[in-house]
N, C-alpha and C positions, 0 to 999 in steps of 0.2 A: 234292092237286095235280091240275090238269086233265089229262085223257087226250087225247093227240094221235095222229092217225094218221100214222105215218111213211110216207115215200115211197121214199127211196133205200135205207134200211136194212130195209125191210119183209121182203124175201125172206130175209134172214139170220136172221130170227126164226122161220122155218118149221122145224119139226123135221126133221132129216136133210138140210137144204138144203146142197148142196156147191158150187154155182156152176157145175156142168156145164151143157152145152147142154140135156140132157134135163130137168134140174131147172128151168132158166130157161124153157123152153118150157111146162112144166107150170104155171108161175106166170104164164103169159100173155106170155112173152117173144117178141119179134120180130113181135107182132101190129101194133104201131105202124108198123114198116117195111112190112108188107104193106098197110097202109092208105094209105100215101102214094106208094110207088113206082109210077109210071105212072098213078096215079089222081088225085093232087093236084099241081098245078103247083108247081115249086120256089119261085116267087115267093110263092105262097100259104102254103107252109110257113114261109117267112121272116116273113110277116105274122102267122101264128099265134104264132110265138115272140115277135114284137113285142107282140102283144096280151096275152100271158101276163105280160109285165113281167119275164121272167127276166133277171137281171143276172149278170155274171161272178162266179164263186165263187173265183177265184184270188187276188184282192187288190184290184184297182182298182174292181170292181163296175160295169163299163161294160155298158149294155144289149146283150144278145147279138144280138137281131134287128137292131138298128141297126148293130152292127158288121158283120154279114153284108151289109147293104145298101150298105156303102161300096165293095164290090167293083165294078169297072167293068162296066157293062151291055154285053151283046152282045160280050164279049171272046172271041176265037176261039182263043187259046192255052190252055195248061194252067193250071189253078187248083188250089191245094193247101189241105188242111186239116191242121193240126198239133194234136194233143192234148198239152197241157202236163201231163205226169205227173212233172215234176221238183220234187217237193214238198220243198223245202229250207228252208222257214221254221221256225226253232226253235219247238217247242211245237205243231206242226201235223202231224197224222197221219191225216186223214180220207180223203184220196185213196188212201193205202196200203190202208186197209180196203176201200174200194170195189173196188180192183184185185184184191186177193187173195181177196175173198169173193164178188164178183158181177161177174166180168169181162165177161160178155155184155151186161150192162146198159150198160156203157161202149161196147162195140162197136156195139150197136144205135144208141146216140146218135151215134156217129161216122158211121155209115151214113146216118142221117137228115140230119145236118148237111152231109155231103158231097153228098148229093142236092140239098139246098137251094141250095148255092153252086156246084154244077156241077163238083165235084172228082172226079176219077177215081183220085186217089192221095192217101192220108192216112198220116201218120206219128204214132206214139205215142212221144214223147220222154220216156223214163223215167229217173229218177235211177239212177246206176250202182250205188248201194248196195242198191237194191230188186231183189236177185237173184231172190228168190222170186216177186215180182210180175211180173218180166219173163218168167219161165218159165211162169207161169200164163197170162199174156196170149198168149204164143206158142202154148200148147196150145189156148186158146180160139179163136185165129185158125184153127188147123187144123180145129177142129170147125165153125166158121162157114163156112169155105170148102167143106168137104165137104157141108154141108147146103144150100149154094146161097145163103147170105145175103151172101157176099162173092165177089168174082171177076168173071168175065165173065157178062153176061146174068143178072143177079141175079133170081131168082124168075121168070124168063122175061119180064122187062120190058125187056130191052135195055140196062139200066143196068149200068155197069162200075165197080167200086171195088176197088182193091188197098190193103191196110192193112199197114204194116210197123212193127215195134218197133225203136226205136233207143235204145241205152243210152248215157247220158251218162257223164261222168267225175267227177261229184260236185262240181261248181262251183256255188255258191249263185247266182252271177250269171246262170246259164243258166235260172233261173226267169223272168227278164225276157225277153219274147217275142222281141226282136230278137237278143239274145245266144243264145237257143235256136236261132234260125234260122242264125246264124253257125256254131254248133257242129254243127248238123245238116248243114251244107254241108262239114264237115270242117275248118273254120277254128278259130282260138282263139275261145273264147266271150266276145266283147266286145260290148257294146250298140252299136247303130247310131245315128247322128245322124238325128233325124226332124224334118221330112219329108225324103224320102218315107216313107210309112207302109207297113206290110206289106200293107194292102188293095190297093195298086197295085204295090209293089215288095217282095215278101216272099221266100219261099224260091226260090232260083235266079232272083231278080229278077222273079218272077211273082206275080200276085195270090194272097194267102194269108190265111187266117183261123187265128188261134191261140186255142183255147179250153181252159179248165181241165177236168180230169177230172170234177169234180162238176157243172160246168155242162152238159157233154155228157150225163151220166147222167140229167139231168132231162128230156131231150127225149122219150124214149118215153112218159113219163107225161103230158106236155103234149099229145102227139098222141092218146093213148088216151082221156084224160078231158076234153080241150078246154082252150083257153087261158083261158076265163073261170073254170073251176074253179081253175086254178093262181093266177090273179090274185086270187081271193077269199081266198087263204090268206096269212097273215102280216100285213104292215103296208102295205096298199095306199095310194096307187097306185104308189109308187116302190120299195118293198121287199117284193116278193111271194114266195110260196112258203115252203118250209122251208129251213133251213140247218143243215149239220152243224157243230157247234162242238166243238173238241177241248179238253177241260178237263184240265189237269195242275197239278201243284204240291201245295200243302198242303190237299187236300180228301180226304174219305173215299172217294169213288168216282170216281177219274179215268177218263176215257174219252171216246168220241165220243157226242154227243147230238144227234139230229136233232129240231129244234123249229121251230115257226113263227117267222118273223122278226117282231120286235116285242115278244117277251117281254122282261122285264128281266134284268139281270145277277144281281139278287138271286134270282130264280126259278131261273136256270140253276145258280148256285153252291150255293144252300142247299136247293133242292128236288130238282133232278135229280142233282147231284153230291154230295149228302149233307151239305153244309156243311163246316166246317173239321175237319181231322183230329184236332185236339187242343183243349184248352180255350182256347188262345190265339185272340184275335179276328183278323179279317181286317185286314191292314195295307195291301195294295196288290194290284192285278191288272192284267195286260196284256190288253186287250180283243181284239186281232186279230193275234197273232203278234209276234215280237221287234221288228219295225220299227214297231210302234204305240206311241204315247205311253202312259205308265202312267196308271192311274186309282186313285182313293182310295175308301174306304168311302162317301164322299159321292156317288159315282157309281153306287152299286148299283141305283138305280131308273131309270137311263138305259135307254131301250128299245134293244134290240139290232137296230136297223135302220140302214141306211147314213146317213140324214140325222141321226138323233138322236145317234149316236156322233160324227159329224163336228162337230155343233154343240157337243158337250161337249169337243171338243179332241183327239180321237183318230180312229181308223178301225177298221172291222170287219176289214179286211185279209183274211188267210187263214183267219180263224176260230179261231185258236189262243188260248185263254183260259188264262193262267198265273196261278195264285193264290198269294199270299204272305202268311204269317201274321205277327203282331206278333213282333218280335225279329229279323226279316230285315233285314239292312243294305241299304238302298237304294243306297248307294254301291257296295257289292259287286255288287249286281244289275246296275247300270249298267256297272260295270267288266267283268263277264263278257260282256255283250253287246258292249262296245267291243272286247274281245279277239276275239270272233267276227267282227265286221265288219272289223276290221283284217286278219284272216287271209283273209277272203273278198273283199276289194276287188280288182277286176280290174286296177286301175292305169291305166285309160285316161284318166281325168280328173285333172288336177292337184289340184283341191280335195279330191277323194276320196282319191287316192293319197297325198298329203302330209298331208291333214287327218286321216285315220284314224290315222296314226302319231302325230301331235301330240296328238290327243285321248287316245289310249291312254297315251302317256308322262305326260301331265298327270294322268290318272286314277290311274295307278300311283303317282305321287309322293304324291298325296293319301292313297291307301289305305295306303301304307307309312309314314305319318307324316313325310313329307318335304316336304309342300306348304306353301304360304303363301296368304294372303288373295288375293293377285293372281291365283292360279291359277283362282279362280272366274270372274274377269273374262276370263281367257284362254280358258277353256272356252266361255263364252257368245260371245265374239268369234269363236272358231273355228267354232262352230255357225252363227253368222250368216253367215259367209263361205262356208259349204258349202251351206247351204240354197238350192235352186233353181239351183245353178250347176254341176250335173253332167249328163252326157248322159242318164242314167237316174235313177230314184228312189232309188238306193242311198244317195246322200248324205243325203237326207232321212230315210231309215231309220236311218242311223247316229246322227243327232243327236236323234231322238225320245226315246230313253231318257235321254239326258243332260239335255236341256232340261226334260223332265217331272219327273225326280227333283230337279233344282235348283229347280223351281217349288214342289213340294210338300214336299220334305224337305231343304231347303237347310241346316237346322240340323245334319243329320248330316254334311254336308261340313264345316261350320264346326267341329263337334266334333273331327273328325280333324285339322283344321288347328290348332285350339287345343291338341290333344294333342301335335302336332309342336312347337309353340312352347314348351310346358311341358317337354317332354323336352330341348329345346335349352337352356333355362335351367338345368335340372338338370345337364346335361352341362357347361355353362360353370362352374356353381358348383362342381362336383366337381373340375374341372381347376384352378380358382383355389385350392382348399384343398390341392391336391397339386402342389407346385412341380415334382416330378419329371416330371410330364406335360407341362410347358411347356418343358422343355429346360434349365431352370436347374440349376446345380450344387447 
């Protein structure tokens, strides 16, 4: 297996590394911040990030520097940066490790991004269940302020930045950037209709950038080693750098793996994650979190970059790769995800609010041997009328597991329906042979 130099997880492999400010500084921490504050124009920092090719690591994969450039020029009012630490996608746990093991890497990235966009206030919106992570971030903020990396007149440059940790309440929808902003403002976490976009009307109706934890953690390294270095890693020109993939399920070595973008799923699953945990062969895997369409063994040689996965019919999403062995019921897998999305729907959109319920009821009928052939057509019709008809991407996330399992494993649905028909015939036959059950004397 080729050896790769990790970027974001490198410090964690150092013996005795605790993630404290002292340890981070010994590893070269906050040197990137010193290089740019008062020495490099904010617009040039944005251009460096553009040249690096860094794309969002939270799900959509939008180019980070381009996103920053959407902010209005010469705006005189406040601008905000929000770090999205609401890691709520099932099968995804990379941001949690970055937060708990190397918090100053994230804080330095936040400081660099805030300088580039002219923000003097930044918020870390962290998932409510991440109690330990929130405490670690709070302690890291105390250290950074005391050392002069945050606060007023940072490092004597005249730059000001306050960073605050805001704990959410555990709603999946708040991973969507506009729902996150609503929650941060103290409202119910519901996605906003766009346009307007957060770049012009974000937090408190002011220009705002929302970036993922992993995205921001890359910034110090891009500054220190240069955008061309970052752009040379991975699968240039559109999928550059490394990516942390969260591998779970039926593998020998589940965990987080930081690899260059563009390796194949086969290499990730069989070389990095150790292959299947038993003698059973691989049956299916989810390439990018629960909201991504399922893949089959025929997709093992698909490259793990944004374009290749999209061309194959799914998405890299949050980087959560869930592996399933032969013998796993794909109807059951889709049902479990349907239950999750039904529970997490915010209810703002009619197609999503009503559709999640109908999808779940139909899936439950099939799984309980109470379905019929028409249920498959009902499922596909429901998915068709949900896709692209919701305020945010939640609706598309709901239907991805359904449509993909119906595409590749339709026979498993039909087997359950056939079992229901057989059981019904047996029941009718039993009642016909037992007049007492029909009410006859």
